[in-house]
C-alpha positions in Angstrom: -6.5 -15.0 -27.1 -8.2 -12.6 -29.4 -11.8 -12.6 -27.8 -9.5 -12.5 -24.1 -8.0 -9.3 -25.6 -11.1 -7.7 -27.0 -12.4 -8.1 -23.6 -9.7 -6.9 -21.6 -7.3 -4.8 -24.0 -4.5 -4.1 -20.9 -4.6 -7.8 -19.6 -3.1 -11.1 -21.6 -5.1 -13.6 -19.6 -3.8 -17.1 -20.0 -5.8 -20.2 -18.4 -4.0 -23.5 -16.5 -5.7 -26.6 -15.2 -4.4 -24.9 -11.9 -4.5 -21.3 -11.9 -4.8 -18.6 -14.1 -1.4 -16.2 -15.4 -2.5 -12.5 -15.9 0.2 -9.9 -17.4 -1.1 -5.9 -16.9 0.3 -5.0 -20.3 -0.1 -1.2 -22.0 0.2 0.2 -18.7 3.8 1.3 -17.8 2.3 4.3 -15.6 -0.6 3.3 -13.4 -2.0 7.0 -14.3 -5.8 7.8 -13.6 -7.0 7.1 -17.2 -5.3 3.4 -16.6 -6.1 2.7 -13.6 -9.8 3.1 -14.0 -9.8 0.5 -17.2 -7.4 -2.0 -15.3 -9.7 -1.6 -12.2 -12.9 -2.7 -14.6 -10.8 -5.3 -16.5 -9.4 -7.1 -12.9 -12.6 -6.8 -11.0 -14.7 -8.4 -13.9 -11.9 -11.1 -14.2 -12.0 -11.4 -10.7 -15.5 -12.2 -10.8 -15.5 -15.0 -13.0 -12.4 -16.7 -11.1 -13.8 -17.7 -8.1 -11.8 -20.7 -6.3 -8.8 -20.1 -8.8 -5.2 -19.0 -8.2 -4.4 -15.9 -10.1 -0.7 -15.3 -11.2 -0.7 -11.0 -11.5 2.5 -10.5 -13.7 3.7 -6.7 -12.7 6.9 -6.8 -15.2 5.3 -4.2 -17.6 4.5 -2.0 -14.5 7.2 0.6 -13.6 5.2 2.9 -11.4 2.3 2.2 -9.3 0.6 4.9 -7.4 -1.6 4.1 -4.2 -4.5 3.7 -5.9 -2.9 0.7 -8.0 -1.9 -0.6 -4.3 -5.3 -0.4 -3.4 -6.6 -2.2 -6.3 -4.3 -4.8 -5.5 -5.7 -4.9 -2.0 -9.3 -4.9 -3.4 -8.3 -8.0 -6.0 -6.9 -9.9 -2.9 -9.8 -9.3 -0.6 -12.2 -10.5 -3.3 -10.1 -13.8 -4.3 -9.8 -14.5 -0.7 -13.2 -14.5 0.3 -14.1 -16.7 -2.6 -11.4 -19.1 -1.8 -9.0 -17.8 -4.4 -5.4 -16.6 -4.2 -3.8 -13.9 -5.5 0.4 -13.9 -6.0 2.1 -11.3 -7.7 5.3 -11.8 -9.7 8.0 -10.2 -11.5 7.8 -6.7 -10.1 10.3 -4.3 -11.2 12.8 -3.2 -8.2 10.5 0.6 -8.1 7.3 -1.2 -7.3 8.9 -3.6 -4.9 10.2 -1.5 -2.7 6.9 0.4 -2.6 5.5 -3.0 -1.1 8.5 -3.1 1.0 8.3 0.3 2.4 4.1 0.1 2.7 5.0 -2.8 4.8 2.6 -4.7 2.2 5.5 -7.7 1.6 4.0 -9.6 4.3 0.3 -9.4 3.1 0.7 -10.4 -0.2 2.1 -13.7 -1.7 5.6 -12.3 -4.2 7.6 -14.1 -6.5 10.8 -12.9 -8.2 10.6 -14.7 -11.1 6.7 -16.4 -12.3 7.4 -20.2 -13.0 
């Protein structure tokens, strides 16, 4: 895990036989500086995870700007094209409301809790 933390300081990545569990941390508010770093980390990780199911735990994200939504859309599209799947988990009420208002709840697979 130390190597993963060094490669992805904003991501905690756990590989299981069926999927990859990714927890976003150290970015309660996805401001521009944090978002750029997270974008690079997630897209690099996505490129290495073809044909995998990715569970993205957003429990530590308290605010998501439109650029954060754009990043998740890009990630989902790339995983879809490679035969993978993206599931968002543990959205806090404010972030969940953003998905409801933007009607992205019908586009993303969202779980209240990660099993």
